[in-house]
N, C-alpha and C positions, 0 to 999 in steps of 0.2 A: 222321423218317427216310423217304426216298423208297422206291419199289418196288424199285429196283436194290439199295439198301443192305439192305433186308429179305431179299432173295433170297440175298445173298452175305455176310451178317453174320459167318459163321464162316470165311470164306476170307481168306487173306493173299495179296494181290496182289504179285507180284515185278516190280520195275522196274529197267531198265538205263538208266543215264545216259550219253549220248555227246555230249560237248562238249569242245572243246580248251582251254577256260578253266577251270582248277581252281577259281577263285573262284565261277564260275557254278555248277559242279557242287556246290560246298559250299552255296551259297545254296538251290539246289533241294532238296538233301538235307535241309536244316533245315526247309523247308516241308513236305516229304513225311513226315519223321520224326514230325511231330505227329499224323499220321493212324494210328490203331492197326491198320488193315487194309491199310496200304501199307508196303512195305519195299524198300530199295535192295539189289539182289542183286549189283551191280557197277557200275563206272564207268570210262570211258576217254575219250581224245580222239582215238583213231585208229580208222580203219575196220578194219584188220587185227585189232586187239584186240577190237573190237566183235563181229566175226563169230565169233571164238573164244569170247567170253563168251556170246553168244547160243546157241552150241552146248552149252556146258558148264553154264551157269547156268539155262537154259530160262526166261527172263523171260516174263511175261504181256504186258508193254508195254515198248517201247523209246522213250525220249525222245531225239530226234536234232536236233543243230544242223546247219545247212547248210554251215558253214565248218569243216572239220576239218583237222588237221595233215597228214594224208596223202591228202587228196582231198575230194570233194564229198559232202555228206550225202545228196543225191538218189541218188547211186550206191549208197550203203549201204542206203537204203530199198528200192531196186529189188532188190538182192541178198537182203536179208532176206525181202522179199515173195515172191521166187521160190523160196526154200528152206524157209521156215517158215510154214505156213498158219495156225497158231494165234497167232503173235505179232502184236500190234497195234502200230502206230507213231504217235507224235505228234511233229510237227516243232515245235521251239521255237527261233526264230531272230530276229535283229535285222533281217533283210531285209524288204523291202516285201511285205506279205501279198498285195496286189493282183496282184503279178507272180508270186510263188512258191507261193502256196497251191494253185492249180490244178495246178501241176507236181508238188507234193508228193502231192496226192491221186491224180493219174494214176500216179505212181510206186508207190503202194501204201500211203501213210500214211492214217490215218483222221482226222487233224486237223492244224491249223496254228494256233499261238499266237505272237504277237510277244513278245519278251522283256520289253518294257515293260509288258505286261499280265500277265506270268507271276507276279509277286509277289502279285497279288490273285485270279488266275483259274486258276493252274496245276492246283490240286487239282480244281476243277470240270471242267477240260478232261480231266484224267486219267480221272475217273469217267465222263465222257461217252463217251470212246473205249472204255473197258473195257466199258461197257454195250452196245457195238455201234453207237453212233451216231457221227456225224461232227461234229467241233468246228471251227467257224470263227467269226470275230467277227461281230457283228450287221451291221456295215457290209458285210462281204464277202458274207454270206448274201444281203443285200438286192441287191447288185450282180449276183450269180448269178441270183437270181429275176427281176430286171429283164431280164437277158439272155435268159432263157427266154421271158418274156412278149413280148419284141421279136422272137422267132424266131431269135435268134442261136445257132448251134451251139456257139460258144465266145466267151467274153467277152474283148474286146480292150481292155485298159486302159493299154497302153503300147506305143510303137513297137517296142521291143526284145522284145516278147512274141512276135514272129515268129521269134525265134531258137530253135534246138533247145536242149536242156539242155546239151549239150557246147559249143555255140557260146556260150551265155550264160556258161558257166564260163570259157572262153577270154577272152571279152569282159571279165569281171571281173578276170582276172589281168592283162590289158593295162592296165586301169584302175589297177592297183596298181604299174604301172611295169615290169612284166616284159617282156623281149624273147622272141622265138620260142624260143631255145634254153633259156631258163629255164622257160618254160611247158612245153616238151616234157619237160624233166626232172621238173617238178612232177607232170605228168599221165601220165608214163611212156609218152609217144608220141614219134614221130619229128618232127624239125623240119619235114619236108615236110608231114606231116599238119597241124601247127599252121598253117603257111603257107596250106594249103588252107582251113582253118577261117577264117582271117583274110580271105581273099578272099570267101568265102561271106557273112561278116558284113558286109563292105563293100557287097556287092551288095544284100543285104537291107535295109540301112540307107541305101542311096543315098549312100554316102560314096566319094569319088574317090581319096583318097590315104591312106597309112598314118598321116600326121600328123593328118588329120581323124579317123580312127578312134581314135587315141590320145587326142586332146583330148576326144572324145565319151565314151570309156570312163572317162577320169579324172574328168570332171565327174559322170558317173553314179555312179561309186564314191564320190565325196565326198558326193553326195546321199544315198546309202545309209547312210553313216556318220553 
């Protein structure tokens, strides 16, 4: 038993699962239920319900997916971080860690784990974050350290890393075949705002037309899946 477990052996840690796939929540629950000091205090796939559960159930840790049925997981992380100082957050997602882990940490999460690694490392990641440390894969940690050694203030690992969180969200929805009106409805924004985001994305990515933007977004989305 490590030092962390010795110090908290009598405490039951409360975990909230936020993922829009019931099967994923079920799988994570099965892994966590095997740990006597960890319990699931609630689960949902929606940001609105997650905020309410965080208020009423008072979890120690929230495990968050990036793709939720009513929005982006990064937005949830930011809102929880702004309102609950004691709640720690661990992002568990299928998306590319090299692109999203830094965004998750900046938003307020204390760790990022890819779903492909969750079956073998989720409990380790949970305990790591609960102990106050940051969890990233070994490869990502090495990338960050190399960036610091090279004097880079921020690691640039992909061209689209220049996009803001909202721009990246719009870019992903474009890649899923959504038009401006559909994206506006999904994100509860005006069509004019979405068009503005599209123009900024094209400029940052040096794309001339909407067709080029759509092709690039679709290819990127397929690569993520």
